[in-house]
C-alpha positions as CSV (number, residue, x, y, z in Angstrom):
1,M,3.5,89.8,22.8
2,E,1.0,89.1,20.5
3,Y,0.2,85.6,19.7
4,L,-1.7,84.7,16.6
5,I,-3.2,81.2,17.3
6,P,-4.8,78.7,14.6
7,T,-4.1,76.1,15.8
8,P,-4.9,74.0,19.6
9,S,-1.2,73.3,19.7
10,Q,0.1,76.4,18.8
11,L,-2.0,77.9,22.1
12,G,0.2,75.2,24.0
13,Q,2.6,77.3,22.3
14,A,2.1,80.7,23.6
15,F,0.7,78.9,27.5
16,K,4.3,77.1,27.6
17,S,6.4,80.8,25.8
18,R,4.4,83.3,28.2
19,R,4.7,81.0,31.6
20,S,8.5,80.8,30.2
21,E,8.7,84.7,29.4
22,C,6.4,85.6,33.2
23,N,9.5,82.9,35.3
24,L,6.9,80.7,36.7
25,T,6.6,77.1,36.6
26,Q,3.3,74.9,36.1
27,A,3.1,74.6,40.2
28,E,3.8,78.5,40.1
29,A,0.7,79.8,37.3
30,A,-2.0,77.0,38.5
31,S,-0.9,78.2,42.3
32,K,-1.7,82.0,41.3
33,V,-5.4,81.0,39.6
34,G,-6.7,77.3,41.5
35,L,-5.0,75.1,39.2
36,L,-3.4,71.9,39.2
37,P,-0.2,72.0,38.0
38,K,-1.5,68.8,35.6
39,T,-3.7,71.0,34.2
40,V,-1.8,74.4,33.1
41,S,0.7,70.8,31.5
42,G,-2.6,69.4,29.8
43,L,-3.4,72.9,28.6
44,E,0.2,73.3,27.8
45,G,0.7,70.0,26.2
46,H,-3.2,68.9,24.4
47,P,-6.1,72.4,24.4
48,E,-8.3,71.1,22.9
49,V,-9.0,68.8,26.0
50,A,-9.3,71.4,28.3
51,S,-11.8,73.5,29.9
52,V,-13.1,76.4,28.8
53,E,-13.0,77.8,32.8
54,S,-9.3,76.5,33.0
55,F,-8.5,78.1,30.3
56,F,-9.3,81.2,31.8
57,K,-8.1,81.0,34.6
58,L,-4.7,80.1,32.9
59,I,-4.9,83.7,30.8
60,V,-5.2,85.5,33.8
61,A,-2.8,83.8,36.1
62,L,-0.2,84.9,32.8
63,D,-1.4,88.2,32.5
64,L,-3.4,87.6,28.8
65,E,-6.1,88.7,27.6
66,L,-8.1,87.4,25.0
67,I,-9.4,89.7,22.1
68,L,-11.7,88.0,19.2
69,R,-11.3,89.9,15.8
70,P,-12.6,89.1,12.4
71,K,-9.4,88.2,10.4
72,G,-7.8,91.4,8.8
73,E,-8.7,93.6,10.7
74,A,-6.0,93.8,13.0
75,A,-3.8,94.6,9.6
76,H,-6.5,97.6,9.0
77,D,-5.9,99.3,12.5
78,E,-2.2,99.2,12.2
79,Q,-2.4,101.1,9.1
80,R,-5.2,102.9,10.2
81,E,-3.3,104.0,13.4
82,S,0.1,105.5,11.3
83,W,-2.1,107.3,9.1
C-alpha cells in the first residue's frame, strides 16, 4: 500500500497504520531498530518534532521505503506503464 503524506499528522497516521498491518506493538517496532517505545509513540502522535534519525529508523522497522519525486510524476509513470 502507498501512502500520500501531505501533512505531519498524516505521516503519524501512516506509521500507525503500517505498524498495525505488521502486527507490531510500539515496543516491538522500537526494539527492532533500537528506539524506545515512547519514540515510536511520538512519531505516530507528533512526527513534526521527531529527529530525522528516528524517522528513518522507524521506516526500517516497518519495512517501508521513502521515495521523493516531483508532484504529478506518479500518475504519469502509471500511464506510461499501461502503454
